[in-house]
MARKOL-236307 format. One record per residue: residue in three letters; x, y, z of N, C-alpha, C in turn. Coordinates in pm, whole numbers, plus 50000, padded with zeros to 5 digits. Layout:
N
residuo; nx; ny; nz; cax; cay; caz; cx; cy; cz
ALA; X; Y; Z; X; Y; Z; X; Y; Z
...
// end
This chain:
239
residuo; nx; ny; nz; cax; cay; caz; cx; cy; cz
UNK; 59926; 28553; 17572; 59923; 28424; 17503; 59790; 28354; 17534
UNK; 59705; 28336; 17435; 59573; 28276; 17460; 59579; 28128; 17497
UNK; 59685; 28059; 17454; 59703; 27917; 17485; 59849; 27892; 17525
UNK; 59872; 27783; 17596; 60008; 27751; 17640; 60095; 27709; 17522
UNK; 60225; 27732; 17536; 60323; 27699; 17433; 60430; 27609; 17493
UNK; 60473; 27508; 17416; 60575; 27419; 17468; 60627; 27324; 17363
UNK; 60691; 27218; 17409; 60754; 27122; 17318; 60709; 26980; 17352
UNK; 60726; 26890; 17255; 60696; 26749; 17278; 60815; 26683; 17346
UNK; 60788; 26611; 17455; 60894; 26543; 17527; 60871; 26392; 17525
UNK; 60964; 26318; 17582; 60963; 26172; 17576; 60827; 26114; 17611
UNK; 60782; 26021; 17528; 60653; 25960; 17549; 60538; 26039; 17491
UNK; 60570; 26145; 17415; 60466; 26226; 17353; 60403; 26327; 17445
UNK; 60463; 26351; 17561; 60409; 26447; 17658; 60433; 26590; 17611
UNK; 60335; 26678; 17636; 60347; 26820; 17604; 60404; 26892; 17725
UNK; 60527; 26941; 17714; 60592; 27014; 17822; 60582; 27163; 17796
UNK; 60510; 27233; 17883; 60486; 27377; 17864; 60606; 27459; 17907
UNK; 60639; 27558; 17825; 60739; 27657; 17864; 60673; 27791; 17896
UNK; 60565; 27822; 17823; 60491; 27946; 17849; 60344; 27910; 17872
UNK; 60291; 27945; 17987; 60152; 27915; 18021; 60057; 28012; 17951
UNK; 59933; 27966; 17928; 59832; 28052; 17866; 59806; 28174; 17954
UNK; 59768; 28282; 17887; 59738; 28411; 17951; 59862; 28480; 18008
UNK; 59981; 28436; 17966; 60103; 28507; 18006; 60112; 28639; 17930
UNK; 60145; 28746; 18000; 60159; 28877; 17937; 60281; 28880; 17847
UNK; 60265; 28935; 17726; 60379; 28948; 17635; 60426; 29093; 17633
UNK; 60555; 29118; 17605; 60659; 29020; 17568; 60701; 28933; 17687
UNK; 60748; 28812; 17654; 60794; 28721; 17759; 60900; 28626; 17703
UNK; 60978; 28570; 17794; 61088; 28480; 17754; 61105; 28373; 17861
UNK; 61112; 28247; 17818; 61133; 28136; 17911; 61233; 28037; 17852
UNK; 61319; 27982; 17937; 61418; 27883; 17892; 61414; 27760; 17982
UNK; 61452; 27648; 17926; 61460; 27523; 18003; 61573; 27438; 17945
UNK; 61639; 27364; 18033; 61750; 27278; 17991; 61700; 27135; 17968
UNK; 61734; 27079; 17852; 61700; 26941; 17818; 61828; 26865; 17788
UNK; 61815; 26733; 17773; 61931; 26653; 17735; 61888; 26543; 17639
UNK; 61983; 26459; 17603; 61956; 26351; 17508; 61893; 26231; 17577
UNK; 61827; 26146; 17498; 61760; 26027; 17551; 61834; 25899; 17517
UNK; 61930; 25908; 17426; 62003; 25788; 17383; 62154; 25812; 17393
UNK; 62228; 25707; 17422; 62374; 25718; 17423; 62424; 25753; 17283
UNK; 62519; 25846; 17277; 62579; 25882; 17149; 62492; 25965; 17058
UNK; 62380; 26013; 17108; 62287; 26091; 17024; 62350; 26224; 16984
UNK; 62347; 26257; 16854; 62413; 26378; 16805; 62316; 26483; 16752
UNK; 62185; 26456; 16760; 62086; 26553; 16711; 61958; 26539; 16791
UNK; 61885; 26650; 16805; 61753; 26648; 16868; 61655; 26723; 16779
UNK; 61531; 26673; 16775; 61424; 26738; 16700; 61335; 26814; 16798
UNK; 61315; 26941; 16772; 61231; 27025; 16857; 61099; 27049; 16786
UNK; 60990; 27000; 16846; 60856; 27021; 16791; 60782; 27117; 16883
UNK; 60738; 27229; 16827; 60673; 27336; 16903; 60522; 27323; 16891
UNK; 60454; 27317; 17006; 60308; 27301; 17008; 60241; 27413; 17086
UNK; 60111; 27429; 17057; 60028; 27526; 17127; 59899; 27456; 17169
UNK; 59860; 27470; 17294; 59737; 27407; 17339; 59737; 27381; 17488
UNK; 59634; 27309; 17534; 59618; 27283; 17677; 59611; 27135; 17711
UNK; 59623; 27047; 17610; 59616; 26903; 17636; 59754; 26853; 17682
UNK; 59759; 26758; 17774; 59889; 26711; 17825; 59970; 26627; 17727
UNK; 59905; 26573; 17622; 59979; 26497; 17522; 59996; 26584; 17397
UNK; 60117; 26590; 17346; 60150; 26683; 17237; 60063; 26665; 17114
UNK; 60034; 26541; 17077; 59962; 26516; 16952; 59821; 26573; 16952
UNK; 59768; 26603; 17071; 59633; 26658; 17080; 59632; 26810; 17071
UNK; 59748; 26870; 17060; 59761; 27015; 17048; 59797; 27055; 16905
UNK; 59814; 27184; 16883; 59842; 27236; 16750; 59994; 27246; 16727
UNK; 60044; 27177; 16626; 60186; 27185; 16591; 60212; 27316; 16517
UNK; 60300; 27399; 16575; 60330; 27529; 16514; 60453; 27523; 16423
UNK; 60545; 27435; 16453; 60667; 27426; 16373; 60766; 27330; 16437
UNK; 60869; 27294; 16362; 60970; 27204; 16416; 61104; 27229; 16348
UNK; 61211; 27195; 16418; 61345; 27209; 16361; 61439; 27113; 16432
UNK; 61557; 27097; 16377; 61656; 27003; 16432; 61784; 27075; 16470
UNK; 61836; 27039; 16587; 61968; 27083; 16629; 62060; 26962; 16619
UNK; 62161; 26970; 16532; 62255; 26858; 16519; 62395; 26904; 16557
UNK; 62491; 26814; 16543; 62629; 26847; 16578; 62657; 26838; 16727
UNK; 62570; 26768; 16802; 62593; 26750; 16945; 62703; 26645; 16964
UNK; 62807; 26674; 17041; 62913; 26575; 17062; 62857; 26447; 17125
UNK; 62894; 26329; 17073; 62843; 26203; 17129; 62879; 26191; 17278
UNK; 62781; 26150; 17357; 62801; 26135; 17501; 62693; 26042; 17555
UNK; 62712; 25991; 17677; 62605; 25911; 17737; 62477; 25992; 17747
UNK; 62365; 25925; 17739; 62238; 25997; 17746; 62225; 26071; 17879
UNK; 62164; 26188; 17872; 62147; 26269; 17992; 62263; 26362; 18022
UNK; 62374; 26348; 17949; 62491; 26432; 17975; 62487; 26566; 17901
UNK; 62461; 26568; 17769; 62456; 26697; 17698; 62349; 26789; 17758
UNK; 62375; 26918; 17752; 62278; 27018; 17799; 62233; 27103; 17682
UNK; 62104; 27091; 17651; 62045; 27166; 17540; 61949; 27270; 17598
UNK; 61981; 27397; 17580; 61895; 27504; 17632; 61793; 27543; 17526
UNK; 61665; 27521; 17558; 61556; 27559; 17468; 61492; 27686; 17521
UNK; 61480; 27787; 17435; 61426; 27917; 17475; 61307; 27956; 17389
UNK; 61199; 27997; 17454; 61081; 28053; 17388; 61081; 28203; 17416
UNK; 61075; 28283; 17310; 61077; 28429; 17323; 60964; 28488; 17239
UNK; 60866; 28551; 17304; 60755; 28614; 17232; 60768; 28765; 17245
UNK; 60770; 28836; 17131; 60782; 28981; 17136; 60645; 29046; 17152
UNK; 60643; 29179; 17157; 60519; 29253; 17181; 60418; 29234; 17069
UNK; 60464; 29192; 16951; 60374; 29170; 16837; 60323; 29026; 16831
UNK; 60361; 28944; 16928; 60313; 28807; 16930; 60395; 28712; 16846
UNK; 60509; 28758; 16794; 60595; 28671; 16713; 60680; 28585; 16806
UNK; 60676; 28454; 16783; 60745; 28358; 16868; 60876; 28314; 16805
UNK; 60984; 28328; 16879; 61114; 28277; 16838; 61152; 28163; 16933
UNK; 61181; 28046; 16876; 61223; 27931; 16956; 61364; 27893; 16915
UNK; 61452; 27879; 17012; 61590; 27841; 16982; 61631; 27722; 17068
UNK; 61727; 27646; 17017; 61786; 27535; 17091; 61937; 27548; 17079
UNK; 62007; 27550; 17193; 62152; 27571; 17192; 62221; 27464; 17275
UNK; 62321; 27400; 17214; 62404; 27304; 17286; 62504; 27383; 17370
UNK; 62494; 27372; 17502; 62576; 27456; 17589; 62725; 27421; 17581
UNK; 62758; 27299; 17539; 62899; 27260; 17531; 62969; 27324; 17412
UNK; 62900; 27328; 17297; 62963; 27378; 17175; 62916; 27518; 17136
UNK; 62803; 27562; 17192; 62747; 27691; 17155; 62668; 27686; 17025
UNK; 62661; 27568; 16964; 62587; 27554; 16838; 62439; 27575; 16864
UNK; 62373; 27647; 16771; 62234; 27686; 16793; 62152; 27677; 16664
UNK; 62026; 27641; 16680; 61929; 27646; 16571; 61805; 27715; 16625
UNK; 61729; 27780; 16535; 61609; 27849; 16582; 61502; 27851; 16474
UNK; 61382; 27886; 16516; 61269; 27899; 16425; 61187; 28019; 16469
UNK; 61132; 28090; 16372; 61043; 28203; 16400; 60903; 28167; 16354
UNK; 60807; 28183; 16445; 60667; 28150; 16415; 60586; 28279; 16421
UNK; 60539; 28323; 16306; 60473; 28453; 16296; 60334; 28455; 16357
UNK; 60262; 28343; 16345; 60119; 28345; 16382; 60090; 28261; 16505
UNK; 60176; 28269; 16606; 60156; 28185; 16724; 60029; 28222; 16801
UNK; 59984; 28346; 16786; 59863; 28389; 16857; 59750; 28421; 16760
UNK; 59766; 28379; 16635; 59667; 28412; 16532; 59553; 28310; 16529
UNK; 59481; 28300; 16641; 59367; 28211; 16651; 59241; 28292; 16678
UNK; 59129; 28245; 16625; 59003; 28313; 16653; 58957; 28279; 16794
UNK; 58868; 28360; 16847; 58815; 28334; 16981; 58748; 28196; 16986
UNK; 58679; 28160; 16879; 58611; 28030; 16876; 58711; 27915; 16876
UNK; 58826; 27933; 16807; 58930; 27831; 16808; 58984; 27811; 16949
UNK; 59011; 27922; 17015; 59066; 27916; 17151; 58967; 27851; 17246
UNK; 58841; 27894; 17238; 58737; 27837; 17325; 58720; 27687; 17301
UNK; 58726; 27648; 17173; 58711; 27506; 17140; 58825; 27423; 17199
UNK; 58948; 27473; 17186; 59063; 27398; 17236; 59062; 27388; 17389
UNK; 59019; 27495; 17455; 59010; 27492; 17601; 58900; 27396; 17645
UNK; 58787; 27399; 17573; 58675; 27310; 17604; 58715; 27164; 17585
UNK; 58788; 27135; 17478; 58834; 26998; 17453; 58926; 26950; 17565
UNK; 59010; 27041; 17613; 59100; 27004; 17723; 59021; 26967; 17848
UNK; 58913; 27041; 17874; 58829; 27011; 17990; 58755; 26879; 17971
UNK; 58701; 26858; 17852; 58623; 26737; 17825; 58707; 26610; 17835
UNK; 58833; 26621; 17798; 58921; 26503; 17794; 59017; 26497; 17913
UNK; 58989; 26577; 18016; 59083; 26589; 18128; 59117; 26453; 18191
UNK; 59015; 26373; 18220; 59039; 26246; 18289; 59122; 26149; 18205
UNK; 59083; 26130; 18079; 59157; 26036; 17995; 59297; 26090; 17963
UNK; 59308; 26221; 17947; 59440; 26281; 17921; 59533; 26260; 18040
UNK; 59478; 26275; 18161; 59558; 26257; 18281; 59608; 26113; 18291
UNK; 59522; 26019; 18255; 59561; 25877; 18257; 59673; 25851; 18157
UNK; 59663; 25910; 18039; 59767; 25893; 17936; 59897; 25957; 17980
UNK; 59887; 26073; 18045; 60008; 26141; 18092; 60078; 26058; 18199
UNK; 60000; 26004; 18293; 60059; 25921; 18399; 60127; 25797; 18342
UNK; 60064; 25738; 18240; 60122; 25620; 18176; 60254; 25655; 18109
UNK; 60255; 25768; 18036; 60377; 25811; 17968; 60488; 25840; 18068
UNK; 60454; 25906; 18178; 60555; 25940; 18278; 60608; 25815; 18348
UNK; 60520; 25718; 18372; 60564; 25593; 18435; 60659; 25517; 18341
UNK; 60626; 25516; 18213; 60715; 25452; 18116; 60851; 25521; 18115
UNK; 60849; 25654; 18117; 60975; 25729; 18117; 61057; 25696; 18242
UNK; 60990; 25694; 18357; 61059; 25664; 18482; 61119; 25524; 18479
UNK; 61041; 25428; 18429; 61089; 25290; 18422; 61209; 25276; 18330
UNK; 61201; 25342; 18215; 61311; 25335; 18119; 61438; 25395; 18177
UNK; 61424; 25509; 18244; 61541; 25576; 18301; 61601; 25494; 18415
UNK; 61514; 25438; 18500; 61562; 25358; 18612; 61636; 25234; 18562
UNK; 61577; 25165; 18464; 61642; 25046; 18408; 61778; 25080; 18349
UNK; 61785; 25194; 18280; 61912; 25237; 18220; 62017; 25262; 18328
UNK; 61978; 25335; 18434; 62074; 25371; 18538; 62125; 25248; 18613
UNK; 62034; 25155; 18645; 62076; 25035; 18718; 62162; 24944; 18631
UNK; 62125; 24933; 18504; 62206; 24852; 18412; 62346; 24910; 18399
UNK; 62355; 25041; 18394; 62485; 25108; 18386; 62567; 25080; 18512
UNK; 62500; 25084; 18627; 62568; 25055; 18753; 62623; 24912; 18755
UNK; 62543; 24819; 18703; 62588; 24679; 18698; 62709; 24662; 18607
UNK; 62706; 24729; 18493; 62817; 24718; 18399; 62946; 24773; 18459
UNK; 62933; 24880; 18537; 63052; 24947; 18591; 63104; 24880; 18718
UNK; 63012; 24826; 18800; 63054; 24774; 18930; 62996; 24637; 18963
UNK; 62945; 24568; 18862; 62880; 24439; 18886; 62970; 24333; 18945
UNK; 63102; 24350; 18927; 63194; 24249; 18980; 63208; 24258; 19132
UNK; 63146; 24360; 19192; 63156; 24379; 19337; 63040; 24314; 19414
UNK; 62946; 24253; 19341; 62828; 24195; 19407; 62817; 24046; 19375
UNK; 62751; 23970; 19462; 62733; 23826; 19437; 62658; 23803; 19306
UNK; 62692; 23693; 19239; 62633; 23663; 19109; 62482; 23646; 19117
UNK; 62433; 23584; 19227; 62289; 23563; 19238; 62213; 23694; 19248
UNK; 62270; 23792; 19321; 62206; 23923; 19332; 62210; 23995; 19197
UNK; 62324; 23985; 19130; 62337; 24047; 18999; 62233; 23994; 18903
UNK; 62215; 23862; 18902; 62117; 23801; 18812; 61975; 23841; 18849
UNK; 61948; 23855; 18980; 61814; 23895; 19024; 61783; 24038; 18979
UNK; 61882; 24126; 18992; 61864; 24264; 18948; 61844; 24270; 18797
UNK; 61921; 24191; 18725; 61905; 24186; 18579; 61764; 24141; 18541
UNK; 61710; 24047; 18618; 61574; 24002; 18593; 61472; 24112; 18618
UNK; 61496; 24193; 18723; 61406; 24305; 18754; 61413; 24412; 18645
UNK; 61533; 24433; 18591; 61549; 24529; 18482; 61468; 24485; 18361
UNK; 61479; 24357; 18328; 61405; 24303; 18214; 61254; 24312; 18238
UNK; 61211; 24290; 18362; 61069; 24298; 18395; 61016; 24439; 18373
UNK; 61095; 24539; 18410; 61055; 24678; 18388; 61045; 24707; 18239
UNK; 61143; 24663; 18164; 61143; 24691; 18019; 61026; 24621; 17949
UNK; 60987; 24506; 17998; 60870; 24438; 17941; 60743; 24513; 17980
UNK; 60736; 24558; 18105; 60616; 24626; 18154; 60589; 24756; 18080
UNK; 60695; 24834; 18051; 60673; 24964; 17988; 60636; 24952; 17840
UNK; 60642; 24831; 17786; 60595; 24810; 17649; 60442; 24808; 17645
UNK; 60379; 24782; 17760; 60234; 24770; 17765; 60167; 24894; 17821
UNK; 60035; 24882; 17845; 59954; 24995; 17891; 59905; 24978; 18034
UNK; 59955; 24879; 18106; 59909; 24852; 18241; 59992; 24933; 18341
UNK; 59934; 25045; 18387; 60007; 25135; 18476; 60044; 25066; 18607
UNK; 59953; 24987; 18662; 59981; 24918; 18788; 60098; 24821; 18773
UNK; 60102; 24751; 18660; 60213; 24658; 18636; 60345; 24733; 18625
UNK; 60343; 24846; 18555; 60465; 24926; 18539; 60514; 24975; 18675
UNK; 60423; 25032; 18755; 60462; 25084; 18886; 60513; 24974; 18978
UNK; 60451; 24856; 18971; 60496; 24744; 19054; 60636; 24698; 19012
UNK; 60661; 24693; 18882; 60793; 24653; 18832; 60899; 24754; 18872
UNK; 60863; 24883; 18867; 60956; 24989; 18908; 60989; 24974; 19057
UNK; 60886; 24951; 19138; 60908; 24936; 19283; 60997; 24816; 19312
UNK; 60974; 24706; 19243; 61059; 24587; 19262; 61204; 24616; 19227
UNK; 61224; 24688; 19117; 61361; 24720; 19074; 61427; 24816; 19172
UNK; 61350; 24912; 19224; 61407; 25005; 19322; 61454; 24932; 19447
UNK; 61374; 24834; 19493; 61413; 24756; 19611; 61539; 24675; 19583
UNK; 61544; 24613; 19465; 61662; 24535; 19428; 61784; 24626; 19415
UNK; 61762; 24746; 19361; 61872; 24841; 19344; 61927; 24887; 19478
UNK; 61837; 24899; 19578; 61883; 24937; 19711; 61976; 24830; 19768
UNK; 61938; 24704; 19752; 62024; 24594; 19798; 62156; 24593; 19721
UNK; 62147; 24622; 19593; 62267; 24628; 19510; 62362; 24735; 19561
UNK; 62307; 24852; 19592; 62389; 24962; 19643; 62454; 24927; 19776
UNK; 62380; 24860; 19864; 62435; 24821; 19993; 62551; 24722; 19977
UNK; 62535; 24628; 19885; 62641; 24531; 19858; 62766; 24600; 19805
UNK; 62746; 24698; 19718; 62860; 24770; 19660; 62934; 24849; 19767
UNK; 62859; 24912; 19859; 62922; 24986; 19968; 63002; 24892; 20057
UNK; 62942; 24777; 20089; 63011; 24680; 20175; 63137; 24627; 20108
UNK; 63127; 24602; 19977; 63243; 24552; 19903; 63355; 24655; 19900
UNK; 63316; 24782; 19904; 63417; 24889; 19900; 63467; 24923; 20039
UNK; 63404; 24861; 20142; 63447; 24887; 20279; 63396; 25018; 20332
UNK; 63289; 25072; 20270; 63232; 25199; 20312; 63089; 25178; 20359
UNK; 63053; 25222; 20479; 62916; 25203; 20526; 62818; 25287; 20444
UNK; 62697; 25235; 20420; 62598; 25311; 20344; 62560; 25439; 20416
UNK; 62534; 25544; 20343; 62489; 25670; 20401; 62342; 25688; 20373
UNK; 62273; 25759; 20464; 62130; 25786; 20442; 62051; 25657; 20445
UNK; 61953; 25647; 20357; 61867; 25528; 20354; 61916; 25425; 20255
UNK; 62028; 25452; 20190; 62088; 25354; 20100; 62026; 25353; 19962
UNK; 61927; 25439; 19938; 61860; 25434; 19809; 61935; 25511; 19701
UNK; 62016; 25607; 19745; 62093; 25683; 19647; 62005; 25750; 19545
UNK; 62052; 25750; 19421; 61981; 25818; 19313; 61912; 25721; 19219
UNK; 61913; 25594; 19252; 61865; 25495; 19157; 61722; 25517; 19113
UNK; 61638; 25562; 19206; 61498; 25580; 19170; 61462; 25725; 19153
UNK; 61556; 25807; 19115; 61534; 25950; 19105; 61435; 25990; 18998
UNK; 61400; 26117; 18997; 61304; 26168; 18900; 61359; 26157; 18759
UNK; 61273; 26117; 18669; 61313; 26110; 18529; 61318; 26251; 18473
UNK; 61392; 26268; 18367; 61402; 26397; 18302; 61321; 26394; 18175
UNK; 61279; 26511; 18129; 61201; 26517; 18007; 61290; 26500; 17885
UNK; 61237; 26434; 17785; 61306; 26415; 17659; 61215; 26464; 17549
UNK; 61262; 26562; 17473; 61176; 26622; 17373; 61161; 26533; 17251
UNK; 61038; 26516; 17207; 61003; 26438; 17089; 61067; 26299; 17096
UNK; 61071; 26247; 17218; 61128; 26115; 17235; 61278; 26112; 17219
UNK; 61340; 26230; 17209; 61483; 26230; 17180; 61566; 26315; 17275
UNK; 61503; 26393; 17360; 61583; 26462; 17460; 61501; 26486; 17585
UNK; 61573; 26503; 17694; 61507; 26505; 17824; 61545; 26628; 17904
UNK; 61458; 26663; 17998; 61484; 26778; 18083; 61592; 26745; 18183
UNK; 61687; 26834; 18200; 61796; 26809; 18292; 61765; 26867; 18429
// end
């Protein structure tokens, strides 16, 4: 494979499944999930290239997997598989593991690029490395902030009656601050808002444990600030 192959994930990030210079035939799979509550379909956009943002790479094809049973975001498991045969033909499939429903696309010319095309795309990736890295970090911070705000808001809805009203309101304010920050392009502001919410979430968790009569375990941070998952084309995320 002369260039890397992958899909567009939340925030426009290019998530690679097959790295460039991989010997063919080859096969790689990854599990993704939904980005919205009740989401019943995901769009899979297949790209080729070396830039970290999908739009800067070559779109090879796209398809939709629908019929996903409605569930909270992050619950469905969608297995995306890239399979390249010895002739360079790429088959991409997406399968909902709960229902077994599957959609796929065959791309005949995934490696049909001239040497000059390949060299140009690699050179562009090198030339734009610094700005691309900044854009990738911004997209990932936005994803992390969105996921954290969602998880803490869900926690408040489910167990908010176990904490003092003033703490609940303070956490709600931190959630809103994160959601406002991720609308902009200021990475430092986003990271600061995330850190503030994580600290508030830790206090929230401690209050909930105390209310339940159970001492906190570990450092009390739990999973509130955990790693975000990838969401393809803004609609599904890596599990």
